[in-house]
C-alpha positions in Angstrom: 197.3 45.5 67.8 196.7 48.0 70.6 198.0 51.7 69.7 200.2 53.4 72.4 198.6 56.5 74.1 200.9 59.8 73.6 201.6 61.5 77.0 201.9 65.2 76.8 205.3 66.0 78.1 204.4 69.5 79.2 201.5 68.1 81.5 204.1 65.7 82.9 206.6 68.4 83.3 204.2 70.9 85.1 202.6 67.9 87.2 206.1 67.0 88.5 206.7 70.7 89.3 203.3 70.7 91.2 203.9 67.6 93.0 207.6 68.6 94.3 206.3 72.0 95.4 203.5 70.2 97.2 206.1 67.8 99.0 208.1 70.7 99.9 205.0 72.7 101.6 204.0 69.1 103.1 207.6 69.4 104.9 207.1 72.9 105.9 203.9 72.2 107.4 205.3 69.2 109.2 208.1 71.2 110.5 205.8 74.0 111.7 203.7 71.5 113.4 206.9 70.4 115.3 207.9 73.8 116.3 204.6 74.4 117.7 205.9 73.4 121.1 209.2 74.7 120.8 211.2 78.0 121.1 212.1 78.8 117.5 214.9 81.1 118.5 216.4 78.4 120.4 216.3 75.9 117.5 217.5 78.4 115.1 220.3 79.3 117.4 221.2 75.6 118.0 221.2 74.9 114.2 223.3 78.1 113.4 226.1 76.7 115.9 225.9 73.4 114.3 226.5 74.9 110.9 228.7 77.6 112.3 226.7 80.3 111.0 227.1 83.9 112.4 224.0 84.8 114.5 224.8 88.4 114.0 224.2 88.3 110.2 221.5 90.5 108.6 219.9 87.3 107.1 219.7 85.5 110.3 218.4 88.3 112.2 215.8 89.2 109.5 214.8 85.6 109.4 214.5 85.4 113.5 212.3 88.1 113.2 210.0 87.0 110.4 209.8 83.6 112.2 208.9 85.1 115.5 206.2 87.3 113.9 204.1 84.1 112.2 202.4 81.7 114.4 203.5 78.2 113.7 199.8 77.0 113.7 199.1 79.7 111.0 201.9 78.4 108.9 201.2 74.8 109.2 197.6 75.3 108.2 198.5 77.3 105.4 201.2 74.8 104.1 199.0 71.8 104.4 196.1 73.5 102.5 198.3 74.7 99.5 200.3 71.2 99.6 196.9 69.4 99.2 196.0 71.9 96.3 199.4 71.3 94.8 199.2 67.5 95.0 195.6 67.7 93.6 196.5 69.5 90.4 199.8 67.5 89.9 197.9 64.1 90.1 195.1 65.3 87.9 197.6 66.5 85.3 199.4 63.0 85.4 196.1 61.4 85.1 195.2 63.6 81.9 192.2 65.2 83.6 190.5 68.1 81.8 189.4 69.5 85.0 193.2 69.7 86.5 194.2 71.5 83.5 191.6 74.1 84.1 192.2 74.2 88.2 196.0 74.5 87.6 195.5 77.3 85.1 193.3 79.2 87.3 194.9 78.7 90.6 198.5 79.3 89.0 197.2 82.4 87.2 195.5 83.9 90.0 199.0 84.3 91.8 200.6 86.1 88.9 199.3 89.7 90.1 200.8 88.9 93.7 203.9 87.8 91.9 204.1 91.0 89.6 203.4 93.0 92.8 206.3 91.4 94.8 208.7 91.9 91.7 207.8 95.5 91.4 208.4 96.0 95.1 211.8 94.4 95.1 213.4 92.9 92.0 215.1 89.6 92.6 216.2 86.7 90.2 214.0 84.4 92.2 211.1 86.3 92.1 211.7 86.9 88.2 211.9 83.2 87.5 209.1 82.2 89.5 206.8 84.8 87.7 208.2 83.6 84.3 207.7 80.0 85.1 204.0 80.5 86.2 203.4 82.7 83.1 204.8 79.7 80.9 202.5 77.2 82.7 199.4 79.3 82.4 200.0 80.2 78.8 200.9 76.4 77.8 197.8 75.2 79.7 195.4 77.8 78.0 196.9 77.0 74.7 196.2 73.4 75.2 192.7 73.9 76.6 192.0 76.3 73.4 193.3 73.5 71.1 191.0 70.9 72.7 188.2 73.2 72.0 188.8 73.4 68.3 187.4 70.6 66.1 189.6 68.7 64.3 190.4 69.6 60.8 
């Protein structure tokens, strides 16, 4: 009789998180590509009217300024690259590959100093949650990698 293989729920949860983030970034990249030939201000104005959003609000004005400063091509390239990285991590973790554990721990850990800086610069609940989630992901992966190196007692 065959034995049923136990799948690590932590790896599955991290993999799903990475795949969802990868999908979101893929959609951002596709959106940026579609905006390359269009006027961002006109598009935002159109959708603001459709959803009855006040175009004079600070949030919309700040978003329009940021959208105008970043070139859509640059945004698309970064989004597609990081999306591919996240898909690689997620699929590797689902396939229970050790290289994916190392890759995810290193890449996720490399963003922690940036997230700490951003949190110090301006404290928000979202930034705090992102930092906490990434610290937990890295700690879990490092713990599992260390357990893998210990000989069975």
